[in-house]
N, C-alpha and C positions, 0 to 999 in steps of 0.2 A: 562564789557559789551561792545560788539562790535556794531558799528553803521553802518547800510547799508542805503545809500542815495537812495531815490526812483528814481531819474533821472538816476543814474548809473545802477540801477536794471532794469529799463525800457529799456535803451539803450542796455545793455548787452543781455537781453532776446530777444529783437527785432533782433539784429544781428545774434545771435545763431539760433533762430527759422528760420530766413530767409535762412541761410546757410543749415540747416538740410533739410528743405523742398525742396530747390533748388537741393541739391545733390540727394535726394530721387527721384525727378522727372527726373533728368538726368540718374540715374541708371535704371529707368523704361523705358528710351528712349521715354518718353512722351513729348508732346508739352509743352514748357516753356511759361507760361503766367505770366509776371513779376508782374502785379498789383494784381493778385490772390495770388501769393506767399507772396507779401508784406502784403496783407490783413490778410492772415492766420497767418503770423508772428506777426502782430499787435494784433490779437485776443489772441494768446498765451502770449504776453507780458502784455496785460491788465489783463488777468487772474492771472498772477503772482502778480500784484499789489494788487488785491482784496484778493488774497490768504492769505495775512498777516493781513487783517483787521478783528478784532474780530467778527464783525457783519456778516461776510461772512465766518466764520470758517467751514461751511458745505462744502466749496469748497475743503477742504483738504481730503475729503472722496475719497476712491479709485474709486468709480463709476464716480465721476465728472472728475477725471483725465482721465479716459477712454473715457468719452464723449468728453472731450476737444481734445484728440488725433484724435477721429473720425471727429470732426468738422474741425480741422486744415487740415486733409487729404482731406476731401470733398471740402473744399474751395481752398486749395493751389495746389493740384495735379490733373491734367487732366487725366481722364481715361474713358474707355467705361462704359456704364451703365451695371449693373449686379453685383451679389454677388461676383463672382470669381475675376473680376477685382478690386473690392474694397478690398477684402481680400489680394490680391497681393500688392496693393498700401499701405494699412495700415501695412502690414508685413515689407515692405521695409522702411516705415517711422519709425517703431519701431527699426529695425535693425540699421538704420542710426543714430537714436537718442542714442541708447545704445553704439554704436561704438564711436560716437563723444564724449559722456560723459566719456566713459572709457579712450579714448585717452587723454582727458584734465586732468582727474584725474591722469593718469600715468605721464604726463608731470609735473603736480603739485608735484608729489612724487619726481621726479628727480631734480626739481629745488627748493625743500624745501619751497613751498609757504604755508602760513597759511590758513587752511580751517575752515569754519563755516557751520554746517549742521543743518537745521531746517525743521522738518517734511518731510524728504525725499528730500529736496532741498539743494544743496551745493553752497557755495559762497567762492570765493577766496579773502582773505582780502588783502587790499592795492595792488590791481591788476592794474598796469598802462596800458594805451592804447597801448603803444608799445609792452608790453608783450602779451597783448590779441591778437594783430595782428599776432605776431610770433606764438603763440599757435594755432591760427585758421589756418594759412598757413600750419603748420606741420600736423595738424589734417586732413586737406583736402587732402594733399599729401598721407598720410597713408591710408585714406579711399578710395581714388581713386585706389591705387594699390592693396589694400586688396580686393576690389570689383572685380577687374579684375581677381585676383587669384581665387576667388570663382567661377566666371563664367567659367573660363578656365578648372577647375578640376571637377566641379559638374554639369555644365550645358552645356556640349559640344554641344548637339544638338541645343541649342539656339544660339550657336556661328556661325552657318551656316545661312547666310542671302542671300536673293535674291537682286541683284543690277541691275539697268538698266543704260547702258552707251550709250550716244548719241553723235555722231560726225557728224556735219552738219545735214542732214536729215535722216541718218540711225541710228538704235538703236540695241542694243544687250542685252539680259538678260542672266546673268550668276550667279553662286553660289559662294559666298565669305566666307572665314573663318576669323572671328575676331581674329587676330594674335597679341598677346601682344609683340611678338618679332620684329614686324615691327615698327621701330622708324624712318622711313625715312621721311624727309621733303624736299620740294623744297627749295634750298638755296636762291632763290630770293624772292619768295612770302611767304615763311615759311608755305605753305599749306601742309597738310598731304598727303602722297603718298599711293595709292592702287596698289599693284603688280598684274598684270593680265597676263595670258598665251597669248602670241601673237597670236597663232593659233586660239584662241577662239573669237578674236575680229577683225581679219584681214579683214573680209568682210565689216566692216563699213568704211574702208579707201578707198580713191581713189587709183588707180593703182600706181601712182607715189609715193604716201606716203607709200604704202605697200612695194615698192622697197627700199625706203629710210630706213625704219625700218629694213628690211631684211639685207641690207648692214651693218647697224650699229650693229645689233645683231650678225651677223656672223663675225664682226670685220674685214671686208674687207677694210683695210686701203687704198689700191691703188685706190679704186673706191669711197670711202666715200666723200673725199674732193671735187672731181669733181661733184658728184651728189648733194652735199649740195650747191655748189657755184651757180648753176643755178636754183635750185628748188624753186618754189613759196611757198612750204610748210615748208620751214626751220623755219619760225617764229612760227610755230605751235609745233615744237619739243622742249622738255626740256631735260636737262641732269642732273640726280640726282646722286651725289656721294654716295658711300656706302663702308662699310668695312664688310667682312665676314670671317669666318674661312678659312684660306688658300688663301685669296685674300684681299689685302689691296689696298686702293685708286682705287676702282672699279668705274664704271660709268654705269648707267642704263638709257636708253632713255625713254622718256615719253611724254605726251601731256595733255593739259587741255581740258576736254570734253566740248561740247556745253551745255550738261546738264547731271546730274547724280542723280539718285533716289535710295532709299533703301526701301525695303518692310518691314514695321514694323506694327504689329497688323492689318494686312490685308489692310494697307494704304501705298501708295507710298509717301515717304517723300523726297523732293528735298534737295540735299546736295550741298552747295556752297563752293567755295574755296578749291578745291581738285584737285590733279594731278594723272593721271593714268600712272603708270610705266609698261612697257611691258618686258616680259621675254620669252626666248626660252625654258626654263625649264618646265617640267611637275611638277606642284605644289603638286598634290595629286596622289600617285600611285594607290589608290583605286578609283580615279575619283569622290571623294565626293565634290570637289570644284575646281574652276579654277582661284581663286583670293585670295589675302591676304589683308584683310581689316585693315586699320590703326585704333588702338583702340581709338584715339581721335575723330574719326568720330561718334562713337556711345556711348562712355563712357563719 
């Protein structure tokens, strides 16, 4: 007969519940409220403790499991009022839960851990804290990229988002594509980089900065050094290294916007710690978008 210690059970469920709800909220691009996620995770963990008590055996019924998932979703995930937003939230919650559980079971199979199953719940016997952390990290990485893959191939229309870029007092609204292939980071601040067509945002820059970017993008070496040496805008310009097919050790100029927002669920959400990279290339031949969004910004 195997023994399951209640404190380990409580801690394990608290951590797992928290991660599942947090990931679900991130997938929905909703506002993250830590105390609400922690409360929902605590509700699920406490339910698990009562689940094993004989006097509360009714909690093992299917209807109570459904009600628990509804309660955890309502408490832990922020979404607009209405039936459709709730259905979307609970669907993502179930998807994340099943994916998380499936990944952990798969890892258990590969690492030959001993399982105990009781009324639909499974426990990994003699599971150390170190192994649990490794399992969780692997599960999060797999969930993250699997979710990006789903969005990329089945929800293309939702990958097009409106963004607002502000430089000093001038702003520009453009359409961006959430691009999983964009893995550019600013080497100094480690901030994600959004690639934008220069022609679409040239109007927000002062004339001197427009000239600087034009010289850099046209790779006019003879004039770049002189222009940069006396320009007061040099501190605003960043250089982001990149590699692409047919071009290694490339460099793309960029800048840190005064402010940047993304339109999500009819609300403008301000994004911090982001760099805007500019390109002379046309990013969409069909004109569907003018920027490539880094996946870390929304995922």
